[in-house]
N, C-alpha and C positions, 0 to 999 in steps of 0.2 A: 238348189245347191246341195241340200241335205241328201237328196237321192244320188247325186254324183259322188258324195263322200261315202255313202253306204255301199255303192257299187264298187268303189275302189277298195273298201275294206273287205268286201266279199272276195275280191281277187287276191287279197293279202294273206300270206301264210300265218301272219300274226293273229288274225281273227278266225282261223280255221276252227270249225266246230261250234261257233257261236250262233245262237238263234237270232232271228230278226229283231226281237225285242232287246236282246243283249247288245246287238250292234247299235241300235238306236240309243240305248242307255250309255254306251261308250262315247258316242258322238256328242251326247248332251252333257257328259260329265265335265266337271270343272277341271279335271286332269287332262282333258283333250282340248286343243285349240286349233281352229282352222286359220291359216295365214296365207296371204297372197303376196307374191314377190314379183318384182319387175326384172326383166333381163339385166344381168350384170350384178344384181344384188347378191350379197353374201349371207347365207343362212347361218353358218357358224364359221369361226375363224380359227386358224392355227393358234393354239394357246388358250382358247376358251375352255371353260370348265363344262364338261358334258352334264346336261340336266334333263334332256328330253330325247326321245326317239322320234324319227321323222318318217312319214308315209306320204309318198307322192300321190296326189289326186289327179293332177293333169300338168302338162308342161314337161320340162326336162331340166335336170340338175347335173352339173359336173362336179366330181370330187377331184381336187387338185392338190398338188404339193409344189412349193417353190424350192429350187436349189439355192445354195449359198450365192451363186453368181446371178440369181434372179430368173433362171430359166424355169418355165412352167411345165410341170409334168402331169399329164392326165392319168389319173388312177382308174376311174371308171365313169360311165354316164348312167344316170338313173332316168329311164324314159317310160317305163310301163306303170300305169295306174295301179297302186297297191304295193309297189316296190318300196322297201325300207332302206334307210341309210342312217349311219351314226349310231346304230344299236350296239355295236361291239364295245364302244367306249363307256357305256353305262355299267359294264360288268367286268372291266379289267382294272388292274390296280393303278394304272397311270391316271393322273389327275387332270390332264388337258388333252385336247385334240392335237395331233401332229400333222394335220392336213386341213383343208377347208372346202366348203361346199358353196359353189357359185351357180346362180341360175342361168341356164343357157337359153331357155324359152320361158316367157312369163308362166309362172307356176302357182298352183294352189297346193299347200302342204299341210297335212294334219300332224300336229305335234302332240306327243303323249308324254306326260311327266314320268320321270323315273320312279315316282312314288307308286305307280301302278304295278311295278315289278318288284317292289320291296318284299322280301320274305319275312321281314321283321315287323311289318306294320300290323297293328292290332285289328282283329276282326276282318281278316282278309276276305274280300268279296269273291263270289263265284267268277265274276269277270276277271278279276286279278289272277285267280287261280288258273283260268284258261289261258290267259296271256303268258303267265309264267311257264306253263307246260309247253305251249307253242314255241316260246322263245328257246327252251331247252332243245326242242326238236330242230329248230332252225340252226342253232349252234352246232348240233351234232351233224347236220347235213353239211354245214360249211367246213367243219373239221374233216369230214370224209372227202369233200372236194379238194381241200388243201393237201390232204395226205396223198391223193392221187396225183395232184399237180407236182408235189415234191418228188414223187417217183419219176415223173416225166422229166423234170428239170435235172434230176441227178443222173440221167442217162449219159451225159457227157456230150457226145457228138449230136449234131442236128439230126442225122439219120436215126440214131438211137432214140431221140426224143419223139420223132415222127412215129416210129414203130410202137413205142410204149404208149403214146397217145391213142393211136388207132387200135391197139390191143385192148384198151380200156373201154372202147365204144361198142355198143351193141350192133350186131350184124343181122340183117334180114335177108334170107336167101343168098348169103355170102357177100352182100353189099353193105358197106358202112356208109351211112348218110351223115355228112358234115353239116351241122345246123347253122354255123356262122359263116362269115366271109373268109376269104384267104387272108385278109388283113387281121381278122380276129384270131385265126389260128396262129399266125406268125407272132402276134402279141402274146398269146398263151404260151408259146414255145420259147419266148424271149429271143426271137430271131427277126430278121428283116424279111419283108415280103419277097424281094428278089431272091434272097438266099433260100427261102422255103420253096419257091417255084423251081429254082435250079435243082434242088435236091429231089423234089418230087419228079421232075423231068428225068433225072438220072436213074431213079428207081423204076420209072416206066421203061427207060431204054434197056435196063437190065432185066426187064420182065418180072420184077418183084411185085409191082403194083400196076393196076390200071385205073387211071383217074379220069372221070368224065363229069366235069362241073363239080357238084357237091357229092358225087357218088364215088366211092373208092372200093375196089375189089382186090383182094390179095391173090396174086397169080401163083407165086412160089412160096408156099407155107414154110418150107425148110429154111430158105434164105431169110424170109421175113422174121422168123422166130430166132434166127442166129443173132439178131441185134437186141434181143430182150436181155 
């Protein structure tokens, strides 16, 4: 089981730059605990006080929020070993979670105490220092991602959102490769899948884009950039 935990940590950005001995020390630390959850169990609840960061070892977890009327809204799914969740709440001023984490498939989760990230703790260890530096990098990356997403969502029309999103993606030999599914892209653009498909179809009919599965090529640069 320890090897499974170590491999998940190797895949985690939180442990980037750690040596094998440091990874083993982190796993053995009293600040880190490995927990197993059954399907349907709740890892933390809306209103709980954040005290730990969570790293998925295996299985899958959903982050959810309930509306006043009781409707369940899916925020995201955590499926890749090494993926973190709940980390933002350890560093923001709010005192409680405003969403909850529910196990979708039986999961093993490594939890790390917020004491490992405290800048005020006496005699900060090298492991704590690495964790703190990596967390700053993770937050910077998420801030950059959110800044780009805000630019996309501020575009107004769905076509404007599509163009702004594609403009931000790298192109190889003039082809933009879409990593996720059409559903993923629709969710990112805050649109329905049918609406996205219709708009992409219209842009193809106008010969602005050529879409082939996950590959997109801009055919008319002038028209394309007019929506930026």
